[in-house]
C-alpha positions in Angstrom: -92.6 -41.9 -99.4 -94.9 -41.5 -102.2 -92.3 -40.0 -104.4 -89.6 -42.2 -103.0 -91.6 -45.1 -104.4 -92.1 -43.2 -107.6 -88.0 -42.6 -107.9 -87.3 -46.0 -107.1 -89.6 -47.6 -109.6 -88.4 -45.3 -112.5 -84.8 -46.0 -112.2 -85.5 -49.5 -111.7 -87.0 -49.7 -115.1 -84.3 -47.8 -116.5 -81.7 -49.8 -115.4 -83.6 -52.8 -116.6 -83.8 -51.3 -119.9 -79.7 -50.4 -120.1 -79.4 -54.3 -119.0 -81.6 -55.4 -121.8 -81.8 -52.8 -124.6 -84.3 -54.7 -126.8 -87.0 -54.2 -124.4 -86.2 -50.5 -124.2 -89.3 -49.1 -125.9 -91.7 -51.3 -124.3 -90.2 -50.3 -121.0 -90.2 -46.6 -121.8 -93.9 -47.0 -122.5 -94.7 -48.8 -119.2 -92.8 -46.0 -117.6 -94.7 -43.1 -119.3 -97.8 -44.9 -118.2 -96.5 -45.1 -114.5 -95.6 -41.3 -114.6 -99.0 -40.6 -115.8 -100.6 -42.6 -112.7 -98.1 -41.2 -110.2 -98.3 -37.7 -111.2 -102.2 -37.7 -111.3 -102.7 -39.5 -108.2 -100.1 -37.5 -106.3 -101.1 -33.9 -107.7 -102.1 -32.4 -104.8 -99.0 -33.2 -102.7 -97.8 -30.1 -104.8 -98.0 -26.6 -103.8 -98.9 -24.3 -107.0 -102.1 -26.2 -107.6 -104.0 -23.7 -105.0 -103.4 -20.9 -107.5 -104.3 -22.8 -110.6 -107.4 -24.1 -108.9 -108.3 -20.4 -108.2 -107.7 -19.2 -111.5 -109.7 -22.0 -113.0 -112.7 -21.6 -110.5 -112.6 -17.6 -110.5 -112.1 -16.9 -114.3 -115.1 -16.8 -116.2 -114.3 -16.1 -120.0 -111.5 -16.2 -122.2 -110.3 -12.6 -121.5 -110.1 -13.1 -117.7 -108.0 -16.3 -118.3 -105.5 -14.8 -120.7 -105.0 -11.7 -118.2 -104.1 -14.4 -115.5 -101.9 -16.9 -117.6 -99.7 -17.0 -120.8 -101.8 -17.1 -123.9 -101.6 -20.8 -125.0 -102.1 -22.1 -121.5 -104.9 -19.8 -121.0 -106.8 -20.8 -124.2 -106.0 -24.5 -122.8 -107.0 -24.3 -119.6 -110.3 -22.1 -120.6 -111.0 -25.2 -123.2 -110.6 -27.7 -120.6 -112.8 -25.8 -118.0 -115.9 -25.7 -120.4 -114.9 -29.4 -121.5 -114.7 -31.1 -118.2 -116.0 -28.7 -115.9 -114.0 -30.1 -113.3 -110.5 -29.0 -112.3 -109.0 -32.2 -111.6 -110.0 -33.6 -114.5 -108.6 -30.8 -116.6 -105.1 -31.2 -115.0 -105.4 -35.2 -115.9 -106.0 -34.1 -119.4 -102.8 -31.8 -119.4 -100.9 -34.6 -117.8 -101.7 -37.2 -120.8 -101.4 -34.4 -123.4 -97.8 -33.5 -121.8 -96.5 -37.0 -121.0 -97.5 -38.2 -124.5 -95.4 -35.4 -126.1 -92.6 -35.9 -123.6 -92.5 -39.6 -124.7 -92.8 -39.0 -128.4 -90.0 -36.3 -128.4 -87.6 -38.8 -126.4 -88.5 -41.7 -128.8 -87.4 -39.3 -131.6 -84.2 -38.6 -129.8 -83.6 -42.3 -129.1 -84.1 -43.3 -132.7 -81.9 -41.1 -134.2 -79.2 -40.6 -131.7 -78.5 -44.0 -129.9 -79.9 -42.6 -126.7 -81.4 -45.0 -124.0 -85.3 -44.0 -124.2 -86.4 -45.2 -120.8 -83.3 -43.5 -119.0 -84.0 -40.4 -121.1 -87.5 -40.1 -119.7 -86.4 -40.8 -116.3 -83.8 -38.2 -116.3 -85.7 -35.4 -117.5 -88.4 -35.8 -114.7 -85.8 -36.3 -111.7 -82.8 -34.0 -113.0 -85.3 -31.2 -113.6 -87.3 -31.8 -110.3 -90.4 -33.3 -109.8 -92.0 -29.7 -109.2 -91.6 -29.0 -112.6 -94.0 -31.8 -113.3 -96.1 -31.8 -110.3 -96.4 -28.1 -109.6 -95.4 -26.0 -112.6 -98.0 -27.2 -115.3 -97.4 -24.1 -117.6 -93.6 -24.6 -117.5 -94.1 -28.3 -117.8 -95.8 -27.7 -121.4 -93.3 -25.4 -122.2 -90.6 -27.7 -121.5 -92.1 -30.5 -123.6 -92.4 -27.7 -126.5 -88.8 -26.9 -126.0 -87.7 -30.7 -126.9 -89.3 -30.6 -129.8 -87.8 -27.2 -130.4 -84.3 -28.7 -130.0 -85.2 -31.8 -132.4 -85.6 -29.3 -135.1 -82.6 -27.3 -134.1 -80.6 -30.3 -134.6 -82.2 -30.9 -138.0 -81.7 -27.3 -139.1 -85.2 -26.9 -139.7 -87.3 -23.6 -139.2 -90.1 -25.5 -137.2 -87.8 -24.6 -134.3 -88.8 -20.9 -134.4 -92.6 -22.0 -134.6 -92.1 -24.3 -131.6 -90.3 -21.9 -129.4 -92.5 -19.2 -130.1 -95.5 -21.9 -129.1 -93.4 -22.9 -125.9 -93.2 -19.3 -124.6 -97.0 -18.8 -124.9 -96.9 -21.7 -122.8 -94.5 -20.0 -120.2 -92.5 -16.8 -120.6 -89.5 -18.7 -119.0 -88.9 -20.3 -122.4 -87.8 -17.3 -124.0 -84.3 -18.2 -123.6 -84.5 -21.3 -126.0 -85.6 -18.8 -128.7 -82.2 -16.7 -127.8 -79.9 -19.4 -127.0 -80.8 -22.9 -128.7 -79.9 -21.9 -132.4 -76.1 -21.3 -131.0 -75.5 -24.9 -129.9 -74.8 -26.0 -133.4 -72.1 -23.0 -133.9 -68.2 -23.6 -133.6 -66.9 -24.0 -130.2 -65.3 -20.2 -129.8 -68.7 -18.9 -130.7 -70.4 -20.8 -128.1 -67.8 -19.8 -125.5 -68.2 -16.1 -126.2 -71.9 -16.6 -126.1 -72.1 -18.2 -123.1 -69.6 -15.9 -121.2 -71.8 -12.8 -122.6 -75.0 -14.3 -121.3 -73.5 -15.1 -118.1 -71.9 -11.6 -117.7 -75.4 -10.4 -118.5 -77.2 -11.7 -115.4 -74.8 -10.9 -113.4 -74.8 -7.1 -114.8 -78.4 -7.0 -113.8 -77.9 -8.5 -110.4 -75.5 -5.5 -109.6 -77.4 -3.0 -111.6 -81.2 -3.3 -110.5 -81.8 0.1 -112.0 -81.6 -1.1 -115.3 -83.7 -4.3 -115.1 -86.9 -3.1 -113.6 -87.8 -0.5 -116.6 -87.2 -3.4 -119.1 -89.9 -5.7 -116.9 -92.5 -3.0 -116.9 -92.8 -3.6 -120.8 -94.2 -6.9 -120.1 -97.2 -6.0 -118.5 -98.8 -8.0 -115.9 -96.3 -10.9 -115.9 -93.6 -8.2 -115.5 -95.3 -6.7 -112.3 -95.2 -10.4 -110.8 -91.7 -11.0 -112.0 -90.5 -7.6 -110.5 -92.1 -8.0 -107.2 -90.6 -11.5 -106.8 -87.1 -10.2 -107.7 -87.6 -7.1 -105.1 -88.1 -9.6 -102.7 -85.2 -11.6 -103.7 -83.1 -8.7 -103.8 -84.1 -7.4 -100.5 -82.7 -10.5 -98.9 -80.2 -11.2 -101.3 -76.9 -12.8 -100.2 -74.8 -14.6 -102.7 -73.9 -18.2 -101.8 -72.4 -20.6 -104.1 -73.4 -24.2 -103.8 -71.6 -27.3 -104.3 -72.6 -27.7 -107.9 -70.6 -24.9 -109.0 -67.4 -27.1 -108.6 -69.2 -29.5 -110.9 -70.0 -26.8 -113.6 -66.3 -25.7 -113.5 -65.4 -29.3 -114.3 -67.9 -29.4 -117.0 -66.6 -25.8 -118.3 -63.0 -27.2 -118.1 -63.6 -30.2 -119.7 -65.6 -28.2 -122.3 -62.3 -26.2 -123.0 -59.9 -28.5 -123.1 -61.6 -31.5 -124.7 -60.8 -32.2 -128.4 -63.9 -32.8 -130.4 -64.2 -36.3 -131.1 -67.2 -38.6 -131.9 -70.5 -37.6 -133.6 -71.8 -34.3 -134.6 -74.5 -34.9 -131.9 -72.1 -35.2 -129.1 -70.5 -32.0 -130.3 -73.8 -30.2 -130.2 -74.7 -31.8 -126.7 -71.5 -30.3 -125.3 -72.0 -27.1 -126.5 -75.2 -27.0 -124.8 -73.6 -28.8 -121.8 -71.3 -25.8 -121.7 -73.9 -23.1 -121.7 -75.9 -25.0 -119.1 -72.8 -25.1 -116.7 -72.0 -21.2 -117.3 -75.2 -20.0 -116.9 -76.1 -22.0 -113.9 -72.8 -20.2 -112.1 -74.4 -17.0 -113.1 -78.0 -17.8 -111.8 -76.6 -18.0 -108.4 -76.4 -14.0 -108.5 -80.2 -14.0 -109.5 -81.9 -17.1 -108.0 -85.3 -16.4 -109.8 -83.5 -17.4 -113.1 -83.3 -21.2 -111.8 -86.4 -21.3 -113.6 -84.0 -21.4 -116.9 -82.4 -24.3 -115.6 -84.7 -27.3 -117.4 -84.1 -25.6 -121.1 -80.4 -26.3 -120.4 -80.3 -29.5 -118.3 -81.6 -31.4 -121.1 -78.0 -31.4 -122.8 -76.9 -33.3 -119.7 -79.6 -35.8 -119.7 -79.4 -36.2 -123.5 -75.6 -37.1 -123.3 -75.9 -39.2 -120.2 -78.5 -41.4 -121.9 -76.5 -41.7 -125.1 -73.1 -42.5 -123.0 -74.9 -44.9 -121.0 -77.5 -46.3 -123.4 -76.4 -49.7 -122.7 -74.4 -51.3 -119.8 -72.2 -53.1 -122.4 -71.2 -49.8 -124.1 -67.4 -48.5 -123.3 -67.4 -45.3 -121.4 -65.0 -42.6 -122.1 -63.6 -39.5 -120.3 -66.6 -37.1 -121.5 -69.2 -39.6 -120.1 -67.3 -39.8 -116.7 -67.7 -36.0 -116.5 -71.3 -35.9 -117.5 -72.1 -38.8 -115.1 -70.5 -36.9 -112.3 -73.0 -33.8 -113.4 -76.2 -35.7 -113.5 -75.3 -37.6 -110.0 -74.8 -34.4 -108.3 -77.9 -32.6 -109.8 -79.9 -35.8 -109.0 -78.9 -35.7 -105.3 -79.3 -31.9 -105.2 -82.5 -31.2 -107.1 -84.4 -34.1 -105.1 -83.0 -33.8 -101.6 -84.2 -30.2 -101.9 -87.4 -31.2 -103.0 -87.9 -33.8 -100.3 -86.5 -31.4 -97.6 -88.5 -28.4 -98.4 -90.7 -27.4 -95.2 -93.6 -26.1 -97.8 -94.5 -29.6 -98.9 -96.9 -31.7 -97.1 -95.0 -33.7 -94.1 -96.9 -36.8 -95.5 -97.2 -37.4 -99.2 -100.6 -39.0 -100.1 -102.4 -40.5 -102.9 -105.7 -38.8 -104.2 -107.5 -39.9 -107.1 -109.6 -42.5 -105.4 -110.4 -40.1 -102.5 -111.3 -37.4 -104.9 -113.5 -39.6 -107.5 -115.4 -41.1 -104.3 -116.1 -37.3 -102.8 -113.8 -38.0 -99.5 -111.4 -35.1 -100.6 -112.4 -32.1 -100.1 -110.5 -29.6 -102.3 -111.6 -26.0 -101.2 -110.6 -27.0 -97.7 -107.4 -28.3 -98.5 -106.7 -25.2 -100.4 -107.1 -23.0 -97.4 -105.2 -25.3 -95.2 -102.4 -25.1 -97.6 -102.1 -21.4 -98.2 -102.4 -21.2 -94.1 -99.3 -23.2 -93.6 -97.3 -21.5 -96.8 -95.9 -18.2 -95.6 -93.5 -16.3 -97.9 -92.3 -12.8 -98.2 -94.7 -12.5 -101.1 -97.8 -13.3 -100.7 -98.6 -16.8 -102.3 -101.9 -17.6 -103.0 -103.4 -15.2 -105.4 -107.1 -15.2 -103.9 
């Protein structure tokens, strides 16, 4: 119920901003503040916090943090530990930094490309899933950096490479933006073949696992973790395509058949949407690669927020195709999240209980780990 209320509030604000575009900026600020309050108060409804909490407490020096997390997140986490001396308050500061950056990046897109700011923020959260923000703190910060990187791709500035490296230093999954984002400005035929090649490469590593694991060994400890997860995935791997594949194919066919019209921004976003669709299909062969989806879903979010920046804006066929993809993604991601048996059956708010001393973090950590059983031991303590 907690996150259902959150979802309802966010979309209500977004709809209101579409009805009265003049209030968009004010509503987006209100929305960002509400997101901060909901994420902070509901943080312990997540799963990954048990490992972050253990790492926060167990690591005593910067070297131990660097051996447990990506470099930039390790430095951030280490600094916050000695600044606040409290795990929850450190997480609150991470949310403050991340959501301010999310707002500023979204605001820049809105100002330059006729994008509905409040709607964009809402879609970035719910199309990518609450767990990206509620659980995956490292990838959340990497995702925010990727938005900045994309801004500089559109502006053809070399700062893209700096921000891409920063994103990778928060979470290694962001390596895909360093590799693929520069191609979104290329010609359609080039983007098409890049997308086909990337998708076939993912499929190749699925059917030729002996070629993949030696490559992972070069990544050190992160490679070991990824390798263990992949081994578990492959041991029970059974290829199944979901309903989303149909809509991915619709996006691909629309991209191939559409005559380039509209702005340069639309052309680039459609290039990115094609990459998102074709790669998503290939990720069915290697489910762990679903972690890459947020970096590509952003193209759908930007296009939808552009086409539907106002209720009074005429919608073309491109807008219809993108709206179908957005609706199906919203349903798929959020229904899956709410039906996840690993999540708490009763969603609660925590801030007041924590501050007042009524919430026992260590006791809840043990309880969650005992309840959450996976093929690979999830709790790293």
